[in-house]
C-alpha positions in Angstrom: -4.4 -5.4 -14.5 -4.6 -1.2 -14.8 -8.6 -1.8 -13.9 -6.6 -2.6 -10.5 -5.8 0.5 -9.3 -9.1 1.8 -8.8 -9.6 -1.1 -5.7 -6.4 -0.7 -4.3 -7.0 3.3 -4.1 -10.4 3.0 -2.5 -8.7 -0.1 0.2 -5.4 2.8 1.1 -8.0 5.8 1.2 -9.9 4.1 3.8 -7.6 1.7 5.4 -4.3 4.3 5.3 -4.0 4.4 9.0 -4.2 0.3 8.7 -1.9 0.0 6.7 0.7 2.8 8.1 0.4 0.8 11.2 1.5 -2.9 9.8 4.6 -1.4 9.0 5.5 -0.4 11.9 2.7 -0.7 14.8 2.9 2.6 15.4 -0.1 5.2 13.0 0.3 9.0 12.8 -0.1 11.1 9.8 3.6 12.6 11.4 5.5 9.8 10.3 3.9 8.4 7.2 6.3 9.8 5.3 9.1 7.8 7.3 7.4 5.0 6.4 7.1 5.6 3.0 10.7 6.5 2.4 11.1 3.0 4.5 9.2 1.6 2.1 10.4 2.8 -1.1 14.0 1.4 0.1 12.4 -2.0 2.0 11.5 -5.3 0.0 10.0 -6.0 3.6 7.7 -3.8 4.5 6.4 -3.3 0.9 5.8 -7.7 1.3 3.5 -5.7 4.8 1.8 -2.9 1.9 1.5 -5.9 -0.6 -0.7 -8.2 2.3 -2.4 -5.7 4.1 -4.2 -4.3 0.9 -4.4 -8.1 -1.1 -6.3 -9.0 2.5 -8.8 -5.8 2.6 -9.7 -6.0 -1.4 -13.2 -6.8 -2.2 -13.7 -11.1 -1.7 -14.7 -11.1 -5.8 -11.6 -9.0 -6.3 -9.8 -11.6 -4.7 -11.0 -14.5 -5.9 -10.5 -12.2 -10.2 -7.0 -11.4 -8.3 -4.4 -14.1 -7.3 -2.0 -13.2 -4.6 0.9 -13.3 -6.7 -0.8 -11.6 -9.7 -1.6 -9.3 -6.8 2.3 -8.6 -5.7 3.6 -8.9 -9.0 1.4 -5.3 -9.9 1.9 -3.8 -6.2 5.1 -4.4 -7.2 5.2 -3.1 -10.5 3.3 0.1 -9.1 5.5 0.4 -6.5 5.5 4.1 -6.5 1.5 5.2 -7.2 1.0 3.2 -4.2 3.6 4.7 -2.0 2.8 8.2 -3.1 -1.0 7.3 -2.6 0.2 6.4 1.5 2.3 10.3 1.5 0.2 13.2 3.1 -0.1 16.1 0.5 2.3 18.2 0.7 6.4 17.5 0.9 8.1 14.1 0.7 10.2 12.4 3.3 13.5 12.0 1.7 
């Protein structure tokens, strides 16, 4: 499953604003720290991130990795995933 981090990172890099918008409906770098901090503490927001990322994965990856296994991977790597959503610089507390 470690190889799954590469396509997930690519999806986050290419669709960061779309994923953040799915959490609360308002994209923008200024609020990204608030979103990710909330997602660390909010399982519903994390489920939204998981669902968005899974839908954006290439079709072949989705054929090989079913959604329950993807969910487990994402939850086990929650901090690494959310760190990619935080803009460079100081993190929101």
